[in-house]
Structures are given as structure tokens and as C-alpha cells.
C-alpha positions as CSV (number, residue, x, y, z in Angstrom):
1,M,-36.3,-41.3,37.4
2,L,-38.1,-44.6,38.3
3,D,-37.5,-48.1,37.0
4,R,-38.5,-50.9,39.4
5,S,-37.4,-48.5,42.1
6,L,-37.6,-48.3,45.8
7,V,-38.1,-44.7,47.1
8,T,-37.6,-44.3,50.8
9,F,-38.7,-41.3,52.9
10,I,-37.5,-39.7,56.1
11,T,-38.2,-36.3,57.6
12,A,-35.2,-34.0,57.7
13,G,-34.1,-33.0,61.2
14,D,-35.8,-35.9,63.0
15,P,-34.8,-36.6,65.7
16,D,-32.1,-34.0,65.1
17,P,-30.4,-32.4,62.1
18,D,-27.1,-34.0,62.6
19,K,-28.6,-37.5,62.4
20,T,-30.3,-37.0,59.0
21,L,-27.2,-37.5,57.0
22,D,-26.4,-40.8,58.8
23,F,-29.9,-42.1,58.1
24,M,-29.6,-41.1,54.4
25,L,-26.4,-43.0,54.1
26,V,-28.2,-46.1,55.5
27,L,-31.1,-45.7,53.1
28,E,-28.9,-45.2,50.0
29,K,-27.5,-48.7,50.3
30,Y,-30.8,-50.2,49.2
31,S,-32.9,-47.3,47.9
32,D,-32.9,-45.9,44.3
33,V,-34.3,-42.6,45.4
34,I,-34.4,-40.9,48.8
35,E,-37.3,-38.6,49.5
36,L,-36.4,-36.0,52.2
37,G,-39.3,-34.3,53.9
38,I,-39.0,-30.6,54.9
39,P,-40.6,-30.2,58.3
40,F,-43.8,-28.1,58.2
41,S,-46.1,-27.0,61.0
42,D,-49.4,-28.0,59.3
43,P,-48.7,-31.2,57.3
44,V,-52.3,-31.9,56.3
45,A,-51.5,-34.7,53.8
46,D,-49.6,-36.7,56.4
47,G,-50.8,-39.2,59.0
48,K,-49.9,-39.2,62.7
49,T,-46.4,-40.8,62.3
50,I,-45.1,-38.2,59.9
51,Q,-46.9,-35.4,61.6
52,K,-45.1,-36.2,64.8
53,A,-41.8,-36.4,63.0
54,N,-42.4,-32.9,61.6
55,L,-43.1,-31.6,65.2
56,R,-40.0,-33.3,66.6
57,A,-37.8,-31.6,64.0
58,L,-39.4,-28.2,64.4
59,R,-39.1,-28.4,68.2
60,N,-35.4,-29.0,67.7
61,G,-35.1,-25.7,65.8
62,F,-34.9,-27.1,62.2
63,R,-34.8,-24.4,59.5
64,V,-35.4,-24.9,55.8
65,R,-31.9,-23.8,54.8
66,K,-30.5,-26.8,56.8
67,V,-32.0,-29.2,54.2
68,F,-29.7,-27.8,51.5
69,E,-26.7,-28.3,53.8
70,I,-27.7,-31.9,54.5
71,V,-28.1,-32.7,50.8
72,G,-24.8,-31.0,50.0
73,E,-23.1,-33.2,52.6
74,F,-24.8,-36.3,51.2
75,R,-23.5,-35.5,47.7
76,E,-20.0,-35.9,49.1
77,H,-20.8,-39.6,49.7
78,S,-23.4,-40.6,47.2
79,G,-24.9,-39.9,43.8
80,K,-28.3,-41.5,44.6
81,K,-31.2,-39.4,43.5
82,V,-32.7,-37.1,46.2
83,V,-36.2,-35.6,46.0
84,L,-37.4,-32.9,48.4
85,M,-41.0,-33.3,49.7
86,T,-42.5,-30.0,51.0
87,Y,-45.6,-28.0,51.2
88,Y,-45.7,-24.9,49.1
89,N,-45.6,-22.4,52.0
90,P,-41.8,-22.9,52.7
91,I,-41.1,-22.5,48.9
92,F,-43.2,-19.3,48.7
93,R,-41.8,-17.8,51.8
94,M,-38.2,-18.3,50.7
95,G,-39.0,-17.2,47.2
96,V,-39.5,-19.8,44.5
97,E,-36.4,-19.0,42.4
98,R,-34.2,-18.9,45.5
99,F,-35.6,-22.2,46.9
100,V,-35.1,-24.0,43.6
101,R,-31.7,-22.5,43.0
102,L,-30.5,-23.6,46.4
103,S,-31.9,-27.0,45.8
104,A,-30.1,-27.4,42.5
105,E,-26.8,-26.1,44.0
106,A,-27.1,-28.7,46.8
107,G,-27.6,-31.5,44.4
108,V,-31.4,-32.1,44.7
109,D,-32.9,-34.0,41.7
110,G,-36.6,-33.3,42.1
111,I,-39.2,-31.5,44.2
112,I,-42.7,-32.6,45.3
113,A,-44.8,-29.6,46.5
114,V,-47.6,-31.6,48.1
115,D,-50.3,-28.9,48.1
116,L,-49.5,-27.1,44.9
117,P,-52.1,-27.9,42.2
118,A,-50.7,-28.8,38.9
119,D,-52.8,-26.2,37.1
120,D,-51.5,-23.4,39.4
121,S,-47.9,-24.4,39.1
122,R,-46.6,-22.7,35.9
123,E,-44.1,-20.4,37.6
124,F,-42.8,-23.2,39.8
125,R,-42.4,-25.5,36.9
126,E,-40.7,-22.9,34.7
127,I,-38.2,-22.2,37.4
128,C,-37.6,-25.9,38.1
129,R,-36.9,-26.3,34.3
130,K,-34.5,-23.5,34.4
131,F,-32.4,-25.2,37.1
132,S,-32.9,-28.8,35.8
133,I,-35.0,-29.9,38.7
134,K,-37.6,-32.5,38.1
135,T,-41.2,-31.8,39.2
136,I,-43.4,-34.5,40.7
137,F,-47.2,-34.0,41.2
138,I,-49.6,-36.2,43.2
139,A,-52.8,-37.9,42.0
140,S,-55.3,-39.9,44.1
141,P,-57.7,-42.7,43.1
142,N,-60.6,-40.3,42.5
143,T,-58.5,-38.2,40.1
144,A,-60.4,-38.1,36.8
145,D,-58.5,-39.0,33.6
146,E,-58.5,-35.5,32.3
147,R,-56.9,-34.2,35.4
148,L,-54.5,-37.1,35.5
149,R,-53.3,-36.1,32.1
150,L,-52.7,-32.5,33.3
151,I,-50.7,-33.9,36.3
152,D,-48.7,-36.1,34.0
153,R,-47.9,-33.1,31.7
154,A,-46.9,-31.0,34.7
155,S,-44.6,-33.8,36.0
156,T,-41.1,-34.3,34.6
157,G,-39.8,-36.8,37.2
158,F,-42.7,-39.2,37.8
159,V,-46.3,-39.1,38.8
160,Y,-46.9,-39.9,42.4
161,L,-50.1,-42.0,42.9
162,T,-51.5,-42.4,46.4
163,S,-52.7,-46.0,46.9
164,D,-55.8,-44.9,48.7
165,Y,-57.7,-41.8,49.9
166,G,-56.7,-40.0,53.1
167,T,-53.3,-39.4,54.6
168,T,-50.0,-41.2,54.8
169,G,-49.6,-44.1,57.3
170,K,-48.9,-47.8,57.5
171,R,-51.6,-50.3,56.3
172,E,-51.8,-54.0,56.7
173,S,-52.7,-54.6,53.0
174,I,-53.0,-52.8,49.7
175,G,-56.6,-52.4,48.6
176,E,-58.0,-53.3,45.2
177,R,-58.5,-49.6,44.5
178,A,-54.7,-49.1,44.3
179,F,-54.3,-51.8,41.6
180,E,-57.2,-50.4,39.6
181,F,-55.6,-46.9,39.8
182,I,-52.3,-48.2,38.6
183,N,-54.0,-49.9,35.6
184,R,-55.8,-46.6,34.7
185,A,-52.7,-44.4,35.2
186,K,-50.6,-46.7,33.0
187,E,-53.1,-46.0,30.2
188,V,-53.1,-42.2,30.7
189,C,-49.6,-41.2,31.8
190,R,-46.5,-41.0,29.8
191,N,-44.3,-40.5,32.9
192,P,-43.2,-43.4,35.2
193,I,-45.5,-43.8,38.1
194,G,-44.6,-44.2,41.8
195,V,-47.1,-45.5,44.3
196,G,-47.1,-44.4,48.0
197,F,-49.2,-44.2,51.1
198,G,-49.6,-47.3,53.3
199,I,-46.7,-49.4,52.0
200,S,-44.8,-51.2,54.7
201,K,-43.9,-54.7,53.7
202,A,-41.9,-56.5,50.9
203,E,-45.1,-58.2,50.0
204,H,-46.7,-54.7,49.3
205,V,-43.7,-53.7,47.1
206,R,-43.9,-56.9,45.1
207,E,-47.6,-56.6,44.5
208,L,-47.4,-53.1,43.3
209,I,-44.4,-53.6,41.1
210,N,-46.1,-56.7,39.6
211,A,-49.2,-54.6,39.0
212,G,-47.2,-52.1,36.8
213,A,-45.8,-49.5,39.2
214,D,-42.4,-48.2,38.2
215,G,-41.6,-47.3,41.8
216,V,-42.8,-47.8,45.3
217,I,-42.6,-45.1,48.0
218,V,-42.2,-46.1,51.7
219,G,-42.4,-43.4,54.4
220,S,-44.3,-44.0,57.6
221,A,-42.9,-47.5,58.1
222,I,-39.4,-46.0,58.2
223,V,-40.2,-42.8,60.1
224,E,-41.9,-44.9,62.8
225,L,-38.5,-46.5,63.5
226,V,-37.1,-43.0,64.3
227,E,-40.0,-42.4,66.6
228,L,-39.3,-45.7,68.4
229,Y,-35.5,-45.7,68.5
230,G,-34.4,-42.1,68.0
231,E,-30.7,-41.7,67.1
232,N,-30.3,-45.4,67.4
233,A,-32.7,-46.2,64.6
234,D,-29.9,-46.9,62.0
235,E,-29.8,-50.7,62.4
236,Y,-33.6,-51.1,62.5
237,M,-33.9,-48.8,59.5
238,E,-31.3,-50.8,57.5
239,E,-33.1,-54.1,58.4
240,K,-36.5,-52.7,57.2
241,V,-35.2,-51.3,53.9
242,R,-33.3,-54.5,53.2
243,E,-36.5,-56.3,53.7
244,L,-38.5,-53.9,51.4
245,V,-36.0,-54.2,48.6
246,R,-36.5,-57.9,48.4
247,G,-40.0,-57.1,47.0
248,L,-38.3,-55.7,43.9
249,K,-36.7,-59.0,43.0
């Protein structure tokens, strides 16, 4: 799923559901994968920027089923890979098989269930396999090698490495811990690895790709533009993603 790839993230329904497709069509010009976040009321893994995006979308009445409509509409325009990022509660409430089936029917390629531990994910993984949906699990720098192997075995798309501890959010620089983690993960994992959390500049993308990452995931730096410019964020978003993709070259 990843090969020197740029993965870009936005929150579905922010600032309103009708604008999400427009933003995806901007991102797909330069992105290899679009990660679409499903708004959730308690996004504990996310920093303030994405937390606020979740709240804006929920206040506008966003419902989970809408994300499948958006992806289905996107499929009329683009074949770029789409990954849903969600907490497990919306999957569980809808019913795992129904959620995964609707994802597959819409054209989703993979799912990240942020707070679902790999060792408790057997049912979810079996259903995703049934519908040919890739699974992606998250590891942080303090993840021991044994657990990293388990996460790698549970993942069929890529392994998502967080560049640091804590939550999502822009950072000025990428710390040495991230590069050490990439080196270790490349020794342990058979899947491609994508690195996220804190990446906001072409320089960051270049450093991580040169260090061995198969993909780089950028979220808060893009979502921040929606907070600043709302429905008029398109041109600013395109400028930012065009800058980021230069880091792959």
C-alpha cells in the first residue's frame, strides 16, 4: 500500500459534509493515499487541531453513514487509495460486519481502528479479510519488539508508526527517537511502514523517507488550514500538499 508515499489526512464533515469531497479531490492530485477521519466525540489520540475538527463536524450533524457516501462519490472521480481512520466505538455500534461491508461497497481500501489493540482484533481482522479491506495498526516508539511483531502480523496494509509519544499535532522538527524507531521497525516488520504525528514540512517528509519510511502521514498541518479558512481552504491545502510532495523527490 505504501512505496515512497505521501498519505494526507482530513476529518470527514469538516467544516461541512458537502465540502469533504472537494478537499479529497484537491488532495488526490498529489497524495498516494487519503486518510479520512470519522468524527468521534472523544478522540483521545488526537491533539487540539484534530479534536476541534471532530467537534466542528459533529456540531454540523455528521453521521457515520455519510462517510460511505463521500467515498462512493470520490470513487466516481479517482482510484487513489482511501483509508478510514476511526475509533472502535463507531464500528462496534454499527456492527463490525455491516461497517466493513459498507466500507468495501463504497470503495474503501483500508481501515485504522485507533484504539483497537492488535491482540483483541481477531473478529475485526477476519471480517476485513472477508471483504478485502486492509487492516492498519499503530505502534509507538516504546512498543517492544515482540509486540511490534504482533502488530505487524495483524496489519495487512502497513504498520503506522507514531514519530513520538503523545497525540497528533504539528512539530517544528522530527526528533531522533523517530529515526531510531524506523530503524528498529525495518528490522522487525515485514509490512511497509508509514510514519505520522507531527509532520508538517517537506523537510520532515524527506528526512523520514531517507531514513527508511515507506510512507509519511500528514494530518494536523492540513486540518489546521480548514480551521483557518473553512470552505475556502482548497487553494491553501493544495499549496501545502504540493510543498509536502517535494519531500518525496
